[in-house]
LOVOMI-649287 format. One record per residue (C-alpha): z, y, x. Coordinates in steps of 0.1 Angstrom, whole numbers, plus 5000, padded with zeros to 4 digits. Layout:
BEGIN
ZYX...
//
This chain:
BEGIN
221691241227221091651241220591911216219192211220219392521195216492771194216393141188213793401183213293741174216893841173215894201174219394371177220894171152224394121161225193891127222193661139223993571168227193581157225593321134224093161162227393101174228992931149226192711141226192621180229792531179230192301146226592141159227592031193224792201210224292161247222392451256219892751236216692821242215493211236212293321229212093681235211894001213216194061221215894411214213594691196213294691160212494401129209394571108209894251091213194261080214794381047217794501058217694881071218794911106218395241122219895221153217695041174215595081207212795211185214895461166216295611194212895631215211395781184214296051190213696121219209796111215209696361186213196561203210996591237207796761214210097011196211797101226208597201251207497361219210597561222210197671258206597831246207698001219210098181239207598301265205198331236202798101253200397971221197497861245196397771277194898121283198498291274200098031305197398181330198398511316201698511328202998651362203698361388207498381387206698351347204898051352207397891381210097971358208297781329207597491348210597431358212297451320210097191313210196951343213596941340213596901304211396581313213996431337216796481314214396311286213496021306216995971320217495911277214795671276215995421302219895511291218695341253216795061266219894921286222195051255220594791233220794521260224194631264224994611227223594231221225294101259228794011242227193841216225093621240228093561260230093421227226793211221226893121255230493001255229692811221227492541239228692251258226392331291227692691288224192851292221393011275217593001292215393231280212293441279211393801273208993851245206594211237209394381223211694331261211794481290211794401328215294641322216194311307216094091335219394291354221094381321221494021309221493821348225093731341224393601305220793471301218693221329215293381325213093101331209993311337211493441368211793071384210092731393212192591367215592561356217492201351219992191324221391861308218991661325216091841313213592041333212792401319210392631329209092971314206293251306206093541284202893521270202293801248200194111252200494291218202394611228204494771208203295131193206195361207205495161242202095291243201395511276198395681260199995771231203795891242205995981261208195751263205595521269204895631297208495661314208195291302205495141320206995091351209294821329206694631313206894251313203894071326201894151297198894021319199393691315199393661282195793861277193293641262190193851279190493701316186693961323189994281321191294351356194494151371194493881340192993601358194793691388198293681367197293381344196293171381199593291395201893171365199692851366200092791404203992811395204392601364202792311382204592371416207292071404205191901376205691891337208292051320210591871294210592221277208192511279209692821267207193141259207193401237203793311220203092951213199492861217198492681192198192701155199892941133198593041092195692821099194493041128194092961168196593181187194593251219196793411244197093361284195193071294197792961319200492891287197392711267196592511299200392411310201392381273199292031271201091861297204692001293206791761263207492011240206592401235208692621219207793011213208593311188206793641180205793481151208793541124208093281094209192931117206992641122206992311138203592141148203291751159200191851185198991471203202591341202204291691215206091901195205192271197207492501173208792851163211992901152211493231132213393581133215893441104216293091115218192871143216192531152218392261164216491991183218091631193216391471219216491061229216890931265213491021275213791381266211791371236212591531204213891311176214791501148214791911137217392101120216692421108219792681102219492981082220993271101
//
């Protein structure tokens, strides 16, 4: 008998991680599956947390706008015509100050992301140590960034970076399967989004519109990786390709197709949990406020599911 705890959408909530570790130890959990969104703001939470990545990024965004305005006001620049009328030496001075400001804020954006992952790392380590196998297997979600792979590499084994992960006799595979970009990450609308774009996860993999550039290629590559070593006992993904509140969830084709042959699929994204039994397979989402503990039989099939409030 093996027990696996599934968590998702923790959004930098140290209290939830602390409670999850307690439950894991009490229930004799063998390993933990994380379904993404480790950082960023939980916009559905009633608790006011103003120290998340989103809050820090917004401060940088607003701060840069005001700082650039101050530079323009200092040199009495109110329009492009005003700038063009300046002496060349003054233009260079203005451009230099603006460039220094931007580069400084680029560093602040990257550090804010790294700090968010570092903040949760000790709690994740404690959660890892609470398991029998001393193992957390996870995937990143749409609020996460590639910087998380490096920051948490000693604590979380990321399944989407490997052909498969083997723990306690289980074959585990993973995908991001999400394409919803948080507003603050938008390169078209924000400075911080343009900075973070180089750290975006594989959003193309989760896009249901295969006519968009790169989407089909990303899904083909993911499906080839998933099928390389056959069906998995567990597919971890950010968005389970099934139903939610009666609506069909259409995301990446690779995850949709592979979920049909994996024994069970677990995800997150939606903050209210659900468990669906479809064609003898479990498709489940723990939800942001709960831990899901699944007990498996000798065939690595789900025998029982218990839900714990975090």
